[in-house]
Structure formats: structure tokens, C-alpha cells
TORMIZA-39262 format. One record per residue (C-alpha): residue in one letter; y, z, x. Coordinates in pm, 1 decimal. Last residue first. Layout:
   residu          Y          Z          X
        A          Y          Z          X
...
***
This chain:
   residu          Y          Z          X
        X     8837.8     2264.1    -6757.3
        X     9151.0     2051.7    -6741.8
        X     9308.4     1940.4    -6418.3
        X     9501.8     2089.9    -6130.3
        X     9332.5     2346.2    -5904.4
        X     9269.4     2721.5    -5916.3
        X     9099.0     2709.9    -6256.8
        X     8859.1     2440.7    -6125.5
        X     8866.4     2065.4    -6177.4
        X     8592.1     1836.0    -6045.7
        X     8684.7     1481.9    -6156.5
        X     9060.5     1535.2    -6161.5
        X     9054.2     1721.4    -5833.1
        X     8828.0     1457.1    -5680.0
        X     9059.9     1170.8    -5774.8
        X     9364.6     1363.9    -5652.0
        X     9200.4     1438.2    -5318.2
        X     9086.7     1076.6    -5288.6
        X     9443.1      954.3    -5341.8
        X     9564.1     1201.9    -5077.6
        X     9297.1     1065.7    -4845.0
        X     9413.3      710.0    -4910.4
        X     9778.6      798.6    -4851.8
        X     9688.0      976.4    -4527.0
        X     9498.8      672.6    -4397.7
        X     9760.6      410.7    -4484.5
        X     9612.9       73.7    -4582.3
        X     9503.4     -256.6    -4426.1
        X     9565.5     -113.4    -4081.2
        X     9787.6     -320.9    -3847.9
        X     9609.5     -432.4    -3531.5
        X     9819.9     -750.5    -3553.4
        X     9586.7    -1028.1    -3432.1
        X     9336.9     -964.8    -3713.1
        X     9445.4     -723.9    -3989.6
        X     9288.0     -382.4    -3943.1
        X     8995.6     -206.2    -4106.5
        X     9008.0      174.6    -4132.5
        X     8720.0      300.5    -3921.7
        X     8910.6      122.5    -3645.4
        X     9160.9      250.2    -3737.3
        X     9197.5      593.0    -3900.6
        X     8936.1      773.3    -4108.2
        X     8868.5      835.0    -4475.9
        X     8752.9     1193.4    -4492.1
        X     8863.9     1359.2    -4814.1
        X     8689.4     1682.0    -4717.2
        X     8499.8     1868.1    -4988.3
        X     8430.3     2241.2    -4991.3
        X     8207.2     2413.5    -5244.7
        X     8247.9     2780.6    -5328.6
        X     8092.1     3062.0    -5533.0
        X     7736.6     2928.5    -5496.4
        X     7517.7     3001.5    -5798.0
        X     7255.7     2740.8    -5710.0
        X     7344.0     2552.3    -6029.9
        X     7698.9     2503.7    -5900.4
        X     7578.1     2362.8    -5569.0
        X     7342.4     2126.0    -5748.5
        X     7619.0     2022.2    -5990.5
        X     7861.2     1942.8    -5708.9
        X     7595.0     1752.8    -5517.1
        X     7492.0     1554.5    -5826.0
        X     7848.1     1450.1    -5900.2
        X     7890.3     1362.1    -5532.0
        X     7596.6     1124.0    -5548.7
        X     7732.4      950.7    -5859.9
        X     8080.6      937.8    -5711.7
        X     7930.8      766.2    -5409.8
        X     7769.1      486.8    -5606.6
        X     8083.4      446.4    -5819.9
        X     8301.9      405.7    -5511.8
        X     8072.9      125.0    -5389.8
        X     8095.0      -54.4    -5725.0
        X     8475.4       -2.1    -5729.5
        X     8530.5     -173.1    -5392.9
        X     8651.6     -506.6    -5534.3
        X     8889.7     -315.3    -5759.7
        X     9094.7     -178.4    -5466.7
        X     9185.1      191.4    -5487.1
        X     8901.7      293.2    -5251.6
        X     9066.2       93.5    -4969.0
        X     8891.6      -82.0    -4678.8
        X     8541.3       55.6    -4724.9
        X     8413.7      293.9    -4461.3
        X     8076.3      345.8    -4289.5
        X     7990.3      -22.8    -4256.6
        X     7776.7     -316.8    -4362.4
        X     7601.5     -177.6    -4669.4
        X     7897.4       24.2    -4790.2
        X     8076.4      347.7    -4709.6
        X     8292.3      576.8    -4919.0
        X     8426.8      888.1    -4748.2
        X     8405.8     1224.2    -4918.6
        X     8262.5     1443.1    -4645.8
        X     8082.6     1701.7    -4853.9
        X     7992.2     2060.3    -4762.4
        X     7691.8     2283.6    -4836.6
        X     7450.9     2007.3    -4936.8
        X     7085.0     2108.5    -4905.2
        X     6972.4     2011.6    -5255.9
        X     7168.0     1685.3    -5235.5
        X     7006.5     1601.2    -4902.8
        X     6662.7     1660.8    -5056.4
        X     6734.0     1422.1    -5344.2
        X     6876.5     1160.9    -5105.4
        X     6571.7     1187.1    -4879.0
        X     6331.2     1144.6    -5170.4
        X     6538.5      861.4    -5322.8
        X     6532.3      652.4    -5006.1
        X     6454.5      300.7    -5129.3
        X     6770.7      251.0    -5337.3
        X     6980.5      398.1    -5057.3
        X     7294.3      192.0    -5129.3
        X     7178.5      -41.6    -4856.3
        X     7226.1     -151.3    -4497.5
        X     7003.3      142.3    -4390.4
        X     7231.8      257.3    -4106.3
        X     7550.2      184.0    -4302.5
        X     7449.2      333.5    -4636.4
        X     7322.3      634.4    -4440.6
        X     7648.1      687.9    -4252.9
        X     7848.6      669.9    -4576.0
        X     7613.5      940.7    -4703.6
        X     7823.6     1213.2    -4550.0
        X     7652.7     1528.2    -4671.0
        X     7733.5     1830.1    -4456.5
        X     7399.2     1998.2    -4433.9
        X     7224.7     2331.3    -4478.0
        X     6900.8     2419.6    -4296.4
        X     6535.3     2472.9    -4387.0
        X     6310.5     2331.9    -4117.1
        X     6020.7     2092.6    -4053.8
        X     6019.4     1890.8    -4376.6
        X     6396.8     1845.1    -4365.7
        X     6367.2     1742.1    -4000.5
        X     6120.7     1463.6    -4081.1
        X     6330.3     1370.9    -4384.6
        X     6632.4     1313.4    -4160.1
        X     6435.5     1045.9    -3975.1
        X     6384.4      849.7    -4297.1
        X     6738.8      913.5    -4421.6
        X     6902.6      779.8    -4103.4
        X     7150.1      944.4    -3862.9
        X     7051.1     1300.2    -3945.6
        X     6985.5     1422.3    -3591.0
        X     7282.3     1234.4    -3445.2
        X     7394.4      880.3    -3358.6
        X     7523.1      817.5    -3709.0
        X     7603.7     1135.9    -3899.9
        X     7429.4     1344.2    -4163.3
        X     7621.3     1658.8    -4069.4
        X     7453.7     1988.4    -3979.8
        X     7607.1     2310.9    -4115.0
        X     7640.9     2608.1    -3879.2
        X     7720.0     2940.8    -4046.4
        X     7903.1     3198.6    -3838.0
        X     7733.8     3539.3    -3869.7
        X     7721.8     3574.7    -3492.0
        X     7359.2     3630.2    -3394.2
        X     7194.1     3487.5    -3705.8
        X     7424.0     3183.5    -3706.7
        X     7363.4     3122.7    -3335.7
        X     6986.4     3145.8    -3393.6
        X     7011.3     2880.6    -3664.0
        X     7217.0     2662.0    -3428.7
        X     6957.2     2702.2    -3153.6
        X     6682.4     2611.4    -3402.9
        X     6865.8     2292.0    -3495.9
        X     6904.2     2224.2    -3124.1
        X     6532.0     2279.9    -3063.1
        X     6456.6     2036.0    -3344.6
        X     6657.8     1773.6    -3158.7
        X     6444.2     1813.0    -2849.9
        X     6122.3     1819.7    -3051.1
        X     6209.4     1499.9    -3238.6
        X     6290.4     1328.7    -2910.9
        X     6649.7     1262.9    -2812.1
        X     6774.7      906.6    -2870.7
        X     6945.8      986.6    -3201.5
        X     7139.8     1262.9    -3030.6
        X     7176.4     1629.9    -3113.2
        X     7384.2     1792.5    -3386.4
        X     7725.8     1682.3    -3502.9
        X     7814.8     2017.2    -3656.3
        X     8038.0     2145.5    -3934.5
        X     8111.0     2507.8    -3852.1
        X     8179.4     2749.0    -4136.7
        X     8467.6     2893.1    -4340.0
        X     8661.2     2905.2    -4014.1
        X     8754.2     3248.2    -3875.1
        X     8976.0     3162.9    -3577.7
        X     8701.6     3126.5    -3320.2
        X     8364.2     2989.6    -3435.5
        X     8433.0     2644.2    -3290.1
        X     8476.7     2808.0    -2949.1
        X     8125.3     2952.0    -2966.4
        X     7967.7     2639.7    -3116.7
        X     8119.3     2441.3    -2831.8
        X     7957.2     2663.8    -2569.9
        X     7619.2     2661.3    -2746.0
        X     7614.5     2280.8    -2755.4
        X     7711.0     2263.2    -2387.7
        X     7406.3     2474.0    -2298.1
        X     7191.0     2263.5    -2533.2
        X     7318.5     1940.3    -2375.4
        X     7236.2     2065.3    -2027.4
        X     6884.6     2154.2    -2145.2
        X     6838.9     1818.3    -2323.0
        X     6945.8     1636.1    -2006.9
        X     7255.8     1429.0    -1928.3
        X     7483.0     1665.9    -2117.7
        X     7737.6     1667.4    -2397.4
        X     7858.4     1878.7    -2687.2
        X     8191.7     1752.4    -2826.4
        X     8107.3     1711.9    -3194.8
        X     8165.0     2058.2    -3339.3
        X     8396.8     2070.2    -3640.4
        X     8578.8     2370.8    -3775.4
        X     8624.8     2405.9    -4149.8
        X     8958.6     2540.5    -4266.4
        X     9141.7     2749.1    -4521.9
        X     9519.1     2739.2    -4557.7
        X     9762.1     3026.3    -4605.4
        X    10040.7     2853.9    -4413.0
        X    10072.2     3131.8    -4154.8
        X     9695.2     3158.1    -4108.1
        X     9641.3     2785.1    -4054.7
        X     9930.9     2771.3    -3808.9
        X     9803.4     3073.0    -3617.4
        X     9454.0     2927.7    -3580.2
        X     9581.1     2590.1    -3460.3
        X     9827.5     2744.2    -3216.7
        X     9549.5     2971.9    -3086.9
        X     9329.0     2669.3    -3027.8
        X     9611.9     2503.5    -2834.7
        X     9643.7     2812.4    -2615.1
        X     9267.6     2807.9    -2554.4
        X     9263.3     2445.3    -2439.4
        X     8952.2     2255.7    -2545.5
        X     9101.6     2189.0    -2887.4
        X     8896.8     2255.0    -3201.4
        X     8745.9     1993.1    -3428.4
        X     8908.5     1961.2    -3767.0
        X     8875.9     1996.4    -4143.5
        X     9198.5     2138.1    -4284.8
        X     9311.9     2326.7    -4592.8
        X     9366.2     2348.4    -4966.9
        X     9529.5     2006.3    -5002.3
        X     9834.5     1970.6    -5225.0
        X    10048.5     1722.4    -5031.2
        X    10284.6     2004.1    -4930.4
        X     9992.2     2184.2    -4764.3
        X     9884.3     1874.6    -4572.5
        X    10240.0     1805.4    -4456.2
        X    10268.4     2167.6    -4339.9
        X     9941.9     2126.6    -4146.8
        X    10077.3     1808.0    -3988.3
        X    10400.0     1966.2    -3871.0
        X    10237.8     2278.7    -3724.0
        X     9961.6     2070.2    -3566.2
        X    10212.3     1859.6    -3375.4
        X    10144.7     1494.4    -3472.5
        X     9953.4     1273.7    -3223.4
        X     9622.8     1421.3    -3346.0
        X     9673.7     1258.5    -3684.0
        X     9370.8     1029.8    -3701.4
        X     9126.9     1317.3    -3736.0
        X     9316.5     1620.8    -3870.2
        X     9096.4     1583.6    -4176.6
        X     9220.5     1703.2    -4516.1
        X     9040.4     1962.2    -4725.8
        X     8956.0     2003.6    -5092.5
        X     8848.4     2344.5    -5219.6
        X     8612.1     2376.0    -5514.5
        X     8560.3     2714.1    -5679.8
        X     8230.0     2792.9    -5847.2
        X     8219.5     3028.7    -6146.8
        X     7914.6     3251.8    -6149.1
        X     7659.6     3163.5    -6418.3
***
């Protein structure tokens, strides 16, 4: 079987106040393989991002979430525009927040089809994230789309644990299908009442971490068994208010970058490859 490389990325989310050159260098020094980020509206800022990634020898996944519109047609036009700018700079692929949870099934299906057409036209793969407020916001609704179309996903099951208020015990069919379709993983740990635990290092959160590690184990193995040469994982713990804060102070209970670096090290140890630390 072909060897599969695993690359671990860091989100720019939460660090937008830092010049991209400085943050990307910090990411590289911390041992990440690259960045996961949406692209700036301004063309000059996009070029800065692309040049920085190239100069530092990083890889990256672009992230489309900005599409907007008061009607499905207006939204689809905006969707196409943001896919086009997300494709600039040679990302590995485009991670996409697709549609809206209040669009009809047919309207959202049209956006999945538009993304598939974009991939065929341009060669840039679009991967649909299981995200709250979007096409894949809940495992039951995601199954309807899984049955209708074949498309790859970014698996972020923290959204599903939140929207179902469970660890998905009653959604094994959807979880199994999501695992088969996983092209990219957003490694954030959620729980029954929210999309992000306070700190994955804390012992009280170990049961939640173990649930997610079990799903990620299966995703890694599924991708490996498919013969894929690469799997990307983003350590995607977010900033406040995803990261809980102490009442009256607005101080986060932990440091976002430190947590994501911890997750990167945990994942590297658990899923070592010859190009990363750890024993094979």
C-alpha cells in the first residue's frame, strides 16, 4: 500500500491582528507544516499571504466562508466569486462552508453541484465542511446530501456533538459515511453543550478527547486504506468566545496557540509519518 503522509496545519483564525509574515514564521518555528485560512478580500493582501507561504516553504488550505446573498441566486453568484479567489495561490484544496441551514434541500444541493462543477472546470478541489449553519450542520440532514451526491468533506464533528447534544451514539450511519468521505480533519474537540471544550489538557475533558480521538483514528485509517498519499489535519481550537472566558474579565481560560501546538504534538505522536517526529 502507498505510504500516506500526514501534514498538520495551524489556523490563522484568532491571529488576524498579527502580520501574516510574523504569524506564519511563528507557525513554522512551532513545527506546523502549514496554514489553514480564509483569504483576504484585498488582492494585495492575498498576494502577501501567498508570497509568505511560498517563501517559508509551507503548505496551506484555503477556506471559503464569506459567500452571502439575500436570495439563493445571489448567494450562488457570491459563492462562485469566493471560490475563485480561494483558488488563488495554489492551496492544497478549498475548505468550504457551503450553503445555509435555512435554504431548502434543493437550493443547497445546487451549491454542492456548483462546487463540483468548479472543481471540474478549474482542477481546484472543493471540500465541504460539516459546520453549524451550513449544509452539513447536523448528521441527519447531512445524510440526505450524502445519499444524493458523492463529495468529499472536512470532518469537524465538534459541530455535530453540539447540534445533537450527544457524542453521536444515535447517528452511527452518518458518522460512518462521514469517515468514508473525510478528506481533511478539523481537530477541535467539542462536547454535548458546545463546539469546543475549555482545554484538552485538563483531565475533566479526557472523555470528550477520547471520543474524538476514536473518530480521528478511523478517519486516518480510512484515508490510508483508500490509498491516498496525503491527509491534512488542522489543529483548530478557536479564540474567544469559542475559547471560554472567565466571567467579568473576558480573559480566556487558556492560550489558543498553546492549545493548538499541544494538539499538533498529540497528533504527531499518535499518527507519525517518516517526515514528522515519532516512531513508525
